[in-house]
C-alpha positions, 0 to 999 in steps of 0.5 A, a space after each residue: 408294443 406288439 412284436 410279430 414273431 416271424 414265420 419261417 417257410 425255409 425249405 418248404 414250397 408254399 404250394 405244398 403246405 395244404 398237402 403237408 399239413 393234412 397228409 395224414 387225414 387225407 390218407 385216412 379218408 381214402 381208406 374209408 372210401 371218401 372222395 379224397 379229391 373233394 377233400 383236397 379241393 375243400 382244404 385248399 379253398 379253406 387254407 388259401 384265405 387262412 394263409 392270406 389272413 395270417 400273412 396280412 395279420 403278420 404284415 400289420 403287426 410288423 407295420 405297427 412295430 416299425 411305426 411305433 419304433 419310428 416315433 421313438 425318434 424325438 430329435 435329429 442332431 447334426 454334428 460337424 466333423 473337421 477331418 478331411 474326407 473324400 476326393 475334395 478333402 471336405 469335412 462331414 456332417 454326422 446325423 444322429 437320432 435321439 431315442 425318446 425313451 433311452 436317449 440313445 444316439 445313433 447315426 441314421 443309415 445314410 450318415 455321414 454327409 459331406 459338409 460341402 467344404 473344408 474344416 467345418 467349425 460351426 452349424 446352425 438351423 433355421 427358425 423353421 427347422 427346415 434348413 441347416 447352415 454349415 460354416 466351412 472355415 478353410 473355404 470361407 463358405 456357408 453351405 445351405 442344406 435342406 433337412 428332410 423329414 427323415 433327418 437327411 441332408 440335401 445340399 442347396 446353395 453355397 455362399 462366401 463369407 465377406 471376411 476370412 476364416 469364418 469361426 462362428 454362426 448364429 441365426 434369428 428368424 430373418 437373418 444369419 450372422 457370421 463372425 470371421 476371423 479376419 476382415 477382408 482387407 488385402 493386408 490381412 493374413 495369418 502371417 499379418 493378422 488384422 481384426 475380425 468382423 461380422 457379416 449379416 445375410 438375409 434368410 429369404 422367405 419362400 416368396 422372396 427366394 421364388 422371385 429370384 432368377 433362377 427361383 430358389 427355395 425358402 431359407 436361401 441366403 440373400 447377399 450380405 447386408 451392406 454397411 454404408 458407414 464403410 461402404 462394405 458388407 461387414 462390420 469390423 470388430 475393433 477398439 477405439 483410442 490407443 487400442 484401435 490398431 490392436 488385433 481382435 480375434 472373435 471366438 463366438 456369437 450369440 443371437 439373444 432376445 429372438 434376434 433383438 441383440 447380437 453379441 460377439 465375444 473375442 480377445 485382444 491378441 495384443 493385450 490378452 484382454 477379452 471383450 464382448 461386442 454388442 449390436 442391434 440389428 435393424 429390420 433390414 439386418 443392418 447392425 448398430 453398435 449398442 451404447 457402451 460396447 465393447 465391454 471388457 470381459 475376462 482374458 480369453 472368452 471362449 463361448 457365449 450363451 443366452 437363455 431362451 427369454 433373452 434375459 441373461 447372457 453368459 460368457 466362458 473364459 478358457 484362460 481364467 476357467 470361469 463363466 461371467 454372467 450378465 442380465 440383459 437390460 435394453 441390450 446393456 449387460 449388467 453383471 449378476 450377483 456372484 459373477 464370475 462363476 468357477 468352471 472346470 479347466 478350459 471351458 469351451 461351450 455352454 448351453 441353457 435348458 429351455 426353462 432356464 433352470 439349468 446351465 451346463 458348461 463343457 470343460 475341454 481340458 477336464 473332459 467333463 461337463 459342469 451343471 449349474 442351477 439358475 436363481 435370478 440368473 446367478 449360477 450355483 454348481 450342482 455336479 460334474 460328469 465325465 464326457 469323451 475326450 476334449 468336449 468342444 460343443 454342447 447342446 440340449 434336445 429341443 423336443 423334450 428339453 431332456 437329453 444333453 449331448 457333447 461333441 468330443 474333438 479328440 474322442 471322435 465321439 458324442 456323449 449323451 446324458 439324460 437331464 433330471 428336471 428335478 435336481 439337474 443331475 445327469 445320467 449317461 444315455 444308453 450306449 453313450 458315447 456314440 462314435 462320430 467321424 474324426 474331430 467333431 467340432 459343433 452341434 445343432 439339433 431339430 425336433 422330429 416332426 415338430 415334436 416339441 414339449 
């Protein structure tokens, strides 16, 4: 990289530069009877082009420097932060850029941005990486932000979720899936809880959104999809038989196999048993329960993740301190060899790299992450690495599949690591951890200018 050294003209009038630089020579010429005025004119004529050339060269070098540095940003990471700020007590979204050489994470100059609601707990990007959706729990809203080429956020639309207290979100190419803590029933409240539910919103194409009145932009959310079976716009997360009245509390949602299946984890508040609910979305977004679901899994599922090919599904349990692994076969879940796999204390989030070679679990109580290798889906522990205090969310950069980051709720920061593709070891990124606004809760990332490995 070329760096242009700055030229200082401090204390000097630019119009005096030719005279100052040639003062001695002009004085000598005058003593020899030479026309000093002619020399001055000639020097000034020669010096002006030289000055312009020098300034132009310096400008080009500076431009090259700025351009080269700009291309070092390979990803933008969006971190929701729950602590109230501003006159409306909204949460905030920190926007970090990742440096391709060092992995350093630093906030862009205009960060943070208001989340558009109170207590943001989840976020996800659209398939084309042009839109960020932020879930604000206390306002029961989803706020749509357009993402600029420089990573900035521009609020567009706000929709209400059908249920109460949305807690998790996932997206496919055409639909957004949201898990609400409670169904929208008159009798449901924190004092008198009922089971949670799932809602589906169409993600409109540019043509569909443009046909609305007034016209909207691409990735606008359409009205929640209707569930004709109960004449509502949500799907209850309930058990059958003697447990039909039990309260199911959803904890996480995952969209697997490019949208072919949707899995929701939760636990029974009456029996302390964990479950995974499985659905197959139709072409219109309508959900159909997969045969054999819900599946009983652990005691308190806390996170759910799948590999990029949709072949494997993993569910962490924050009470048992394990991760359950399954093979996805036509939507059904088949336990993997060796499952469940030991984690640290209170695993809260999990991510798999794009090659499905490694899985990484964030352990909230231990304030660390555990790295595993994958062999036919089965997990083998490789190592543990310290994060900031209480990591609650984890992600990996989509550009290089190389930089891992965690949102640390009590640390009020974001930890960054570089993943070694050969052995799965993690190395702290430069200047990690990076300060965030208080109480970060979730992470989502996009590539910079479509730069994807």
